[in-house]
Steps between C-alpha positions, in 0.01 A plus 500: 500500500533123470520255787872436478594869501258594781594222738837656558593674824200731517545638851220456750374854443366409155257235623230724640525350847226617737374406843189282502218503750255261341240285667715408799440847648855632519848406391602462864222248570641255244858399569591312180681711239288531186569572136168583340357552154144480632262721298762556230266334248145554387430165342826432319575868427735713707328790672617858451813581695640147504758347266586141412793530746346690794433358844408629846605396851360527851813673629663187640678345200877445536718672243220741412363631831752355748850357506617182332449152643720195448227277357171615347209289375216652297175303537236544227139404570262343248156550340199614702143465374348422841551831680303812423698777330528686829635190677743372235791711623451397862476134395830539311665660802378217722653242264829688489517524877419128527788422263737717706395331823525145363846556351626669815363222720679246280837668549531761224703784647468749214243768422173409326354776283152468349411581141132592461334557162162527323407134537123557492455662158251390235190288482282312255481134410855431616453703823769743384768232475630618162527863610663400828766305310573801281539729801717240678738482207514880467595518867816305428666812358405700810641234731815482288541877534484468878768230492724722285448791740561279802822344369633841403454616859587164663742318267615253767150393607359159405164525322236227464150475355208287615146488362166333548259401221471770230787685666718254307425692182620822665816324617588336170423819306742686729775249421444547127518878549825474697673276248728719289441811714725706729439229762663214310748727320646572844515134597209498744271202551184420686641247745187284521143492371214304655176438307215375721198353323598685184205605281722486195507268201714197580735540205624840629833392656588273206667544164153517344474856638841633405491847657387373841740204488788737422395744773493228765835367381673839474343712777449251787745295706247240620136481383242289687143395418259357760199318353210278600338252263176539698478881482139534389514880462767468234319206343189716465682801355716309256258228397193723470648831384845436354439147364851427625679395818662716765860488616373503860292187442710271281849643518672568170353338188606141438746456215642852525835609640495751787771756570807333656465696827129417538384257772153365580353409835190279501289640783193284433524321835521833685261719300250255350214688333531817711650767276532746788732297723829482308682750721356355820604145411821557301675786682763270650589361156509851353743620766718193449508570127585865571794395714629255241402671173853512365530120511203473261642745245 
């Protein structure tokens, strides 16, 4: 079954939703709703029992486990090669909770839902970077399936996506998967997207990368990128491994044309070289962009 035909109204029951316990001890001990594809991959290969569209939850996700909310933001964490395998999930949950708390403190009144995925796969000379990118992009279809399921259950809810670091590749892959699916066929849009320190090639939102450019243009109302020219983590990854430059360091590539609803925010003065502090230092700007996304479309 191809992507376009599957990403129709699938009904929540087809997604294989299950309660998660995980490293936090119990679902009740962690109060942020979670969509999870953690342990769905062995390397870059799906494990038995999972599909390219399946996802799990921790029993708290609106539209799947509970009722609809008026405004929902899915936050997607990035790469993790610092934590041990047993700690990677807890580290992801901590980052998600931090994002929820920072956005709420800055005035966001909607519901933040975390998206946690196999961000610690692979190894070797590139520290698993290549495999992690592959898994991130494969997760885009899973996230897109959640958004289809959610909008079927909650058609009047506003949906948004935010990501940190390699989570940008999950986010942008999800937009490509949604473009031309049941989601866009029914006139739905992701109201705003927010890329923080995006570990993504800097031509992605431009006409040089047609499918991503079209997805941003056609699926999103207002798309925002927050970057720091001093982000040394992205400089290391993209200079040493990719031999390229990252969207989260330079902004979109000079000389190219970005999607018309795409806006950049230079966060260099707030973030500097600290790749981990985008949400802490830019939450107020993110919430302002959320509130005014339509004026950027």
